N, C-alpha and C positions, 0 to 999 in steps of 0.2 A: 887452491891458489892458481895452478896452471890453467884451470878452466877460466877463471876470472881474467887472467892475463890474456888468454886467447880472445875472450870477448872484447877486451880493450883494444887489442891489435886489430880485430875485425872492424871495430867501430872507427878506429883511426883511418884504416884503409878506405872504408866506405866514405868517411868524411872528406878525405883528401880527393877521392874520385869525384865526389859531389862538388867540391870547391873547384876542381879543375874543369868540370863541366860548365861552371858559371863563368870563370875567368878565361877559359880557353875552349872555344867551340870544338865539338867532336865531329870529325869528318865533314868539314865545311864545304868540301868540293861537291857534296851531294846536293847542295842548294842550286847549283848551276842548271842541271837539267830540269829541276822543278821550276826555276825562274823562267827558263825559256818556254816551257809548256804553258805557264800561266800568262806570259805576255802574248804568246801567239793566240791563245784562246780569247783573251779579253780585249786586246787592242784592235780597233777597226781597220788599221792599215799599218802594221808594225814596220814594214820595210819600205816606207815612203822615202827614207833618206839613205839608209844603209842597206846594201843588197843582202838578201837572205843568206847566200853562201858565205859572204864575208862575215856576217854576224855569227853564224854557226861556227865558223873557223875561230873567231875570237872567243866564243863560248868554250870550245874545246881547249884552247890555250889557257883560259882562266881556270877551268876545271883541273888541268894538269898542274898549274901553278899552286893552287890551293892544296892539292894532294902532295906535291913534292916539297912544298915549303910551308908546313903547318904553323911555323912560328911567325910568319908574316901577318900583318894586319889584313884580314880578309876584305875590309872595306877598300883598301888600296888596290885590290884585284878586281872586285866585283863592280865598283862604281865606274871605272873607265869602260867596262863592257857595256853597262847600261847607258852611259852617256854617249856612246858611239851611235846610238839610235837617233840622236838629234831631236828628241822630243822632250821639251822642258817639263811636261807633266808626268813623264815616266822616269822615275829617278829613285836612287837609294839614299835614304836619309842619313846624314853624318851624325845625328844625335842618337847613338845607340846606347845600350845599357852600360857598357864598359865606361864610356865617357861620362854618362850621367851619374854613375856611382862615384866617380872621382869628385865631381862637383858637390854631390850630396854629402860626401864625407869631409867637406871643407877644403878640397884640393883647389889648385889655382890654374886658371886658364889665361889665355892671351888678353892683356888689359886694354886693348884699343878697339875702337870701331874705325874703319878706314874706308877710303874709296880711291878708285883709280881715275886720274885726270891726265888724259893722253898717256905718256909713258911714265908718269910719276905716281907713286903711292903716297897719299896724304892722310894724316891722322885727323879724324873727325872729332872723336871724344876720347877721354881717358877715364877709365874706371879706377878709382883710388885717389890718393892725394899727392902723387909725385909731381912736384912743381917744376921739375927740370924739363918737362915736355909740355908743349902747348898745342892746342888744335891748330892745324895748318902746317905743322912740321912735316918734312918729308921723311918717310920711312925707307931707309936704304937697304938694310939687311937685318935678318933675325938669326941669331945663333950662327953667325959668320956665313950665312947663305944669302946671296944677293936676292932682293925682292923680285927681280925679273925672273930669276930661276924658280923661286917659290911660286910665283903667280902662274907660270906655265905649267908647273907640276900640279897645282891645285885645280887648275882649269880642266884638266883631264878627268877629274872626279865629278864635274858639274854637268848636268843635262841642260841644254839650252839650244834654241834655234838661232839666236843672234849673239855675236861676240859681246855686244854691250850688255845683254842680259846675263851672259856668263860672268862677266866682270862684276856685275851687281850681286850675283849669287855668291861668288867667291868672297866679296867683301862682307856680305850679310852673314855668312857662315864661317868667317875666318877662324874663330876659336876652335871649333871641333875639327875643321879641315887641317889645321896645323897640328892638332893633337894626333890625328890619324897618320899624318906624314912624319911623325916622330919628332916634331919640333915642339918641345914642352918646357915647362918652367924648371929652373929660372930662365928668363929670356935675356939674352945679350942683344940689345938693339942698337943699330947704328942709325942716327937721325941727323937731320940738317935743318936749321932754322934760317929761312931766306937764303942769303949767299954766305952765311957764316961757315966756319970750318966744320967738317964732319965730326960728330961726337959719338962715343961708344959708352953705353950705359947698361948696367945689369939690373933687371927688374924681377921682383919676386912673382909677378902675375897678380891676377885679381880673383876674389872669391865671389860667390853668389851674393853675399852681403854688400860687397862693394858695388855691384850692379844695382842692387835694390836701393842703395843710398843715392846713386845717380838718378834713378827713376823718380825719386822724390824731389829732385831739384826743379826749378822753374822750366828749364829746357826739357827735362824728362817728362814733366806733366803736359807739355805742349806737344811733344813728338810722339809719345807712346799711345795715348788714347785713340780709340777707333774713330771717333767723330769729335772734332773740336771746332767751335765757332769763335771767330774774332771779328770785331768791327773796327775799322780804321776811320775815325771821324775826319781826319785831314783830307783823305781821298774819297770818303763816302763809299768805300768798298767793303763788302762783307766777304770774309775769308772762311771757307769751310775746308778743314783738313780731313779727308776721308782716307784713313790709313788701311782700311780693310773692309771687304764685303763678306767676310767669313763669319758665320754664326758661332764658330768655335772661339773666335777672338772676342766676340761680344757676349759670350756665355749663352745667350739665347736671343732669338729674333725680336722678342718683346723689348729688350734693351735697345736694339737699333731703332725700332719704331719710336721709342721714347725719345731717343736722340734726335730723330728727324722732327718730331713734334716740337722739341726744344728749339731746333734751328728755325722752324717756321715762326714760332713765337718771337724769337729775337729779330727775325727779319721784319716782322710787323712793327716791332718796337723801334728799330733803327732806320727803316726806310732807306736802305742803301740804293745808290744809283746803279751799281754793278755788283755782280757776284762772281767770285773766283773760287773754284773748287780745285784743291790740290790733291792729286792722286799719284804723285811721283813715286811714292814707296808703297803703293797699294798693290798687294799680290793677289787680289781677286777674292772669289768666294761665291756667294749665291746670287743668281740673277734677280731674284725678287727684292733683295736688299739694294742692289744697284738701281733697280727700277723705282724703288721708293725714293731714292735721292733724285733721280731724274724727274720725278713728278713735281718737284719744287719749281723747276724752270722750263720744262718742255712746253712748247706751243704747237709743235707740229707732230703728226703721227710718226712713229719710229719703230724699228724692230731691232732686236739684238742680233739675230741670226736669220739668214735666208734659208738655210738648210742645216739639218742635224742628222748625222749618220751614226749608227751604233751596230755592234755585232752581238747576236745572240750567243752567249758564252756559257759553256758547261762549267768552266772554272768559277765564274761569278755565281752561277746558280747553286753550286756546291758551297760557296763561301757565305751566301746570304740567305736569310729567311725569304720564302716566296713573296710575302707581302712587301718586304723591303725592296726586293728585286723589282717587283711590279711598280712600286712607287717611283723608282728612278728610271727604269727602262721600259715599262709598259707591259701589259698582258700579252700583246702580240709577240714581244721579244721572249717572254717566258715560254710561250707555246711553240715558237718556231724552232726548227732543228738548229743545233749549235753550229755556228759558222755563218748563219744567214745574216745578211746586212739589211737592217731596217732603216728606211728613209723617212724623215719627218720634215715638215715645213713649220716655220715659226711665224705666227701672225703678227700684224702690226698692232702696236698699242696706240690707241687714240687718247691723248691726255685730256683729262678733265679741264674745264675752263680754269685758267690760272686765277687763283684767289688773290686777296690783297697782300699776301705774304711778300711777294716780290714781283716787280714789273719791269726791271731793267734788263741789261744785257748780261749774258752768262759767259764766262771763260773757264776752261778746264786746263790745268797745268799738268803736263805729263813728262815722263822721262824714262831712263833705262830701267827703273824699278817698277814701272807700270806694267802689270802682268795679268794675264788670264782675264777674268771678268772685268777688271779695271780697264784693260785695253778695249774690251767690248763696250763698256760704258762710254768711253771717249769716242770710239768709232761710231756708235749709234747716234750720239749727239751731233757729231760732225756730219754724218750722212744726211740727217734730217734738218740740218742747219738750226739746231736748237742751241748750239754753243760754238764759240770760237776756241780752237785748240792752240795752246801755247807750250813752249818748252823745247824738248828734244824728242826725236822719234822714240816711240815706246819700245821698251825692251821686249815686251810680250807682243805676240801677233794677234790681230783681230780675227784671223782664220787660223784655227789651231785644234790640236787634239787635247781634250780636257775631260772633266768629270772623273778625276783621278780616284781610283779605289786603292785603299791601303791594305796591305796584308803582310804577314810576318814570314820571313824565310826560316824554316824550322830548325836548321842546323846551326846557323850563325846567330839567329835571333834578331837579325836586322829588319827594320821596317822598310818595306818596298812600296812604291806607288806605281800604278799603271793607268794610263789614259784609256778611257772606255768609250768616248764619243768623239766625233769630228764635227766641229762647229765652223760654219762658213759665215763670214761677215754679212751683215744685213744687206749691203749693196751688191753682194755676190762676188766681190773681189777675193780671189783665192791666192793672190800674190804673197810670197814669203817675205813680207816687210811689215814693219810696225805701223802704228798710226802716225801719219806725217802731220806735224803741227803747221798751222797757218802762219804763226809767228814763232820764229826760232829764237831761243835764248841760250846762253851759256849755262850748262848744267852745274849745279852745286848741291852739296848735301843739305838736307833739312837741318834746321837748328836756329839758334838765336841770331847768328850772323849769317844770314842766308841771302847772298847777293842775287841769286836768281829770282827769289821771291820778291825782293825789293824792285828788281828790274821789271818783273811782271806787273806789279802795282803801278809803277811809273808809266809803263807802256799803256795800261788801261786808261789812265788819266789822259795821256797824250792823244790816244785814239778818240776819246770822248771830246776833248776840246778841239781836235782837228776834224771832227765830223767823219771819222773813218767809217767805211761800210765794207761789207763782205762782197 
């Protein structure tokens, strides 16, 4: 009997240790030197924004924090270290296993999508059926913490080159960011509708099912798909919402090609006078998918980049199969000594003669959520005079570090991304600014009541009737 009891005790101890290893990382501080080595090996110019000495100092501080305070959320320590580099493509994902397990088990997360408009935080959409709150309400505080304080805190966890892009990423990832910051369900929210008195409400939060139900609504079906075509008979304008150029978001490239073919067919059917392409919330992806969309309207030769630099990386060579490495970085990068910078030139694309699908003027609507390849898409069209750019300055830069490689930090299990190439805008501009629109509009979130989109459509008609030229 004592032998059996002993086995049971051993099994319990092993089980507890195994569970602790899942819910509480062991020695998370060990991830810091591994992270630093990986970034230095893979990134073509890691210290373009933050000095090496300063970053290494912050790394030592983070390592000590993780060692001395093992009960703290490791994300809250590692993410600010990574964000100090000032590179939006080099970041720590807030969607880690601990957070995902909570949702998978039916746990509740923050029930709003929000955006920042000047100094105010406004609610865009509500997941669930609480009728006490409506889109457009001001969010003043959560769990008695003012939103201004929350926003500053969460912003330190976000990698971005521009403040507007940081605000966009905070809003886009508000649920896991709040969870990591310890602001969890139930949520006591202070809201204000117009100039009415401040109200305080307690909300249970939302589940994955609540989000799925919203995605099935007319607004969800309009906003979420990667490629959406709409025709406005009154204005004779065709609208294409291109929400992503990522093959991960469209499952495979074939699906995107089918979507483009569908757009071409509908353009032939509708014969619009103008085409408006909305990439305000497009976070980029593959250049060949962006070029596929460009082929619909381009009349003049264009190029996405004037120069691409990359570093031959021992870390990436260890992480990847040789064929995969060569497919992305080239045989010369594989054969070169680690640390060697490889320079490449991007040729011009000469568009085929425009078919009968569309023969009018093209406009591209951009904003703070236009990032990575989406910013490149708009910049290339602008530089070649293939389209007129509308909206607000893009959050993403047209000259940037990209081609992010994802890897896992072994001790925390967090997913980390590092930029591995430097892309220079097609016209050679290396300035640290976004794509500047020719026509500026007041930014608003996508959705059914989208004043910015309505203003863009009205502006296109006004320019048509007024005979405006570039």
